C-alpha positions as CSV (number, residue, x, y, z in Angstrom):
1,M,0.0,0.0,0.0
2,Q,1.2,3.4,-0.8
3,L,0.8,6.2,1.6
4,P,0.6,9.9,0.8
5,R,3.8,11.8,1.2
6,L,4.8,15.4,1.7
7,E,6.9,17.2,-0.8
8,I,8.8,20.2,0.5
9,R,10.5,22.7,-1.9
10,Q,12.6,25.4,-0.4
11,T,14.2,28.4,-2.0
12,F,16.9,30.2,0.0
13,A,17.0,34.0,0.1
14,R,19.9,35.6,-1.9
15,L,21.4,38.9,-0.9
16,G,23.3,41.3,-3.2
17,L,25.8,43.9,-2.1
18,E,26.3,47.2,-3.7
19,I,29.9,48.3,-2.8
20,T,31.3,51.8,-3.3
21,R,35.0,51.6,-2.7
22,P,36.7,54.2,-0.4
23,V,38.8,56.9,-2.1
24,Q,42.0,58.1,-0.3
25,E,44.2,60.8,-1.9
26,I,47.4,62.0,-0.2
27,E,49.4,64.8,-1.8
28,Q,52.7,66.0,-0.3
29,P,53.6,69.5,-1.5
30,K,57.4,70.0,-2.0
31,P,59.1,72.1,0.7
32,D,60.6,75.5,0.0
33,L,64.3,75.1,0.8
34,G,65.3,78.7,1.3
35,L,69.0,77.9,0.7
36,T,71.5,80.8,0.5
37,Q,75.2,80.3,0.0
38,R,78.0,82.8,0.7
39,P,81.3,81.7,-0.9
40,A,84.5,81.5,1.2
41,R,87.2,84.1,0.6
42,L,91.0,83.6,0.5
43,T,93.4,86.5,0.6
44,I,97.1,85.7,0.0
45,E,99.7,88.1,1.1
46,R,103.3,87.4,-0.1
47,V,106.3,88.6,1.8
48,P,109.3,88.2,-0.7
49,G,112.4,86.4,0.3
50,R,115.4,88.4,1.4
51,L,119.2,87.6,1.1
52,V,121.4,89.7,3.4
53,I,125.2,89.6,2.7
54,D,127.5,91.2,5.4
55,Q,131.0,91.7,3.9
56,S,132.1,94.2,6.6
57,E,134.4,91.7,8.3
58,A,136.0,90.7,4.9
59,W,136.5,94.4,4.0
60,A,138.0,95.1,7.4
61,A,140.4,92.1,7.1
62,S,141.5,93.5,3.7
63,G,142.1,97.0,5.3
64,L,139.1,98.6,3.6
65,K,137.0,99.7,6.5
66,D,134.1,102.1,6.6
67,P,134.9,105.4,8.4
68,L,132.9,104.6,11.6
69,T,134.6,101.2,12.0
70,L,138.0,102.6,11.2
71,A,137.6,105.4,13.8
72,R,136.4,102.8,16.4
73,D,139.3,100.5,15.7
74,C,141.9,103.4,15.8
75,A,140.5,104.5,19.1
76,A,140.8,101.0,20.5
77,E,144.3,100.6,19.2
78,G,145.3,104.0,20.7
79,R,143.8,103.2,24.0
80,E,145.6,99.8,24.1
81,A,148.9,101.5,23.1
82,A,148.5,104.1,25.8
83,L,147.8,101.4,28.4
84,D,150.8,99.4,27.1
85,G,153.0,102.6,27.4
86,I,151.8,103.3,30.9
87,A,152.5,99.7,31.9
88,R,156.0,99.8,30.3
89,I,156.9,103.1,32.1
90,A,155.6,101.7,35.4
91,E,157.7,98.6,35.0
92,E,160.8,100.6,34.1
93,G,160.2,102.8,37.1
94,D,159.9,99.7,39.3
95,R,163.2,98.4,37.9
96,L,165.0,101.7,38.5
97,R,163.7,101.9,42.0
98,A,164.9,98.4,42.9
99,I,168.5,99.2,43.7
100,E,168.7,96.3,46.0
101,T,168.7,93.8,43.2
102,G,172.1,95.0,42.0
103,E,171.0,95.2,38.4
104,N,172.3,98.0,36.3
105,A,168.8,99.1,35.3
106,I,169.7,102.1,33.2
107,A,172.1,100.1,31.0
108,A,169.6,97.2,30.6
109,I,166.7,99.5,29.7
110,A,168.9,101.4,27.2
111,A,170.0,98.1,25.6
112,E,166.3,96.9,25.3
113,K,165.3,100.2,23.6
114,A,168.4,100.2,21.3
115,L,167.8,96.7,20.0
116,P,164.0,96.1,19.9
117,P,162.7,92.6,18.8
118,P,161.7,92.3,15.2
119,A,158.2,93.6,14.4
120,D,155.5,91.1,13.4
121,F,155.0,91.4,9.6
122,T,152.4,89.6,7.5
123,I,150.7,90.3,4.3
124,A,147.1,89.5,4.9
125,L,145.1,90.9,2.0
126,M,142.9,87.8,1.7
127,P,140.0,87.8,4.1
128,S,139.7,84.9,6.5
129,P,137.4,82.0,5.7
130,F,133.7,82.5,6.7
131,S,134.3,86.3,7.0
132,V,131.4,86.9,4.6
133,K,128.2,86.4,6.6
134,M,125.0,85.5,4.7
135,R,121.5,85.2,6.0
136,Y,118.5,84.2,4.0
137,E,114.9,84.8,5.0
138,P,112.6,82.7,2.8
139,T,109.5,83.9,1.1
140,R,106.4,83.8,3.3
141,L,102.9,83.4,2.3
142,L,100.2,84.6,4.7
143,L,96.9,83.1,4.1
144,H,93.8,84.8,5.4
145,W,90.5,82.8,5.3
146,E,87.0,84.1,5.6
147,L,84.7,81.2,5.8
148,G,81.6,81.3,3.8
149,G,78.6,79.2,4.6
150,A,75.3,77.9,3.6
151,F,72.2,79.3,5.3
152,F,69.2,77.0,5.3
153,D,65.7,78.2,6.1
154,P,63.3,75.4,5.0
155,K,59.6,75.8,5.0
156,T,57.7,72.5,5.1
157,H,54.1,72.0,4.1
158,R,51.6,69.6,5.7
159,P,50.4,66.7,3.5
160,V,47.0,67.3,1.8
161,H,44.8,64.3,2.7
162,R,41.4,63.7,1.2
163,Y,39.3,60.6,2.2
164,I,35.9,59.6,1.0
165,P,34.7,56.5,3.0
166,G,33.3,53.5,1.1
167,K,29.7,52.2,1.5
168,V,28.1,48.8,1.4
169,N,24.4,48.7,0.5
170,P,22.8,45.3,0.8
171,Y,19.7,44.4,-1.2
172,L,17.5,41.3,-1.7
173,L,18.0,39.4,-4.9
174,Q,15.6,36.6,-4.3
175,K,13.1,36.0,-1.5
176,Q,13.1,32.8,0.4
177,Q,10.2,30.4,-0.2
178,L,8.9,27.3,1.3
179,E,6.4,25.1,-0.6
180,I,4.8,22.1,1.1
181,A,2.7,19.8,-1.1
182,V,0.9,16.6,-0.3
183,V,1.4,14.1,-3.0
184,M,-1.1,11.3,-3.1
185,P,0.0,8.0,-4.6
186,Q,-1.6,7.1,-7.8
187,V,-3.8,4.1,-7.4
188,D,-4.1,1.8,-10.3
189,R,-7.8,1.2,-10.5
190,R,-7.5,-1.4,-13.1
191,A,-6.3,-4.0,-10.8
């Protein structure tokens, strides 16, 4: 025997989404640098080299002296000769006074003055070695620097930010349904 049965047909609901995407724009303006540069300055001062040659000693050794040096040397020689003469006279006086020694002082002094020792004699026209003095002052460079520099005054700008938020709109594409039907078995009446 066949029994009636229930037939159920179900349709599920379907949702649709309408999506608007968000928009974000970021723009960064370039900064203003404000850069100023002052160049460095270099000043060069040159002091030329100098060679000093002093030949006065060589000229003096050759007998060719300048008047001031000649007068100074003659004065020194005269003073020395005067002092030597005073010393000689004082010595002769001491010898003459010393009767107790038994020396014939007058005869001895007369013999010394009559036969003097030979004079020192040299021909010295050549200057002595190293009598010419030389001094050299090298060239000097004096460098004066004035530093330059870079002056930096930046001005920055904030970023420009624009944002449009996105949206989601849901909607119904298909409604849900539930159908229930009773299906009766078919009876074969011919039997």
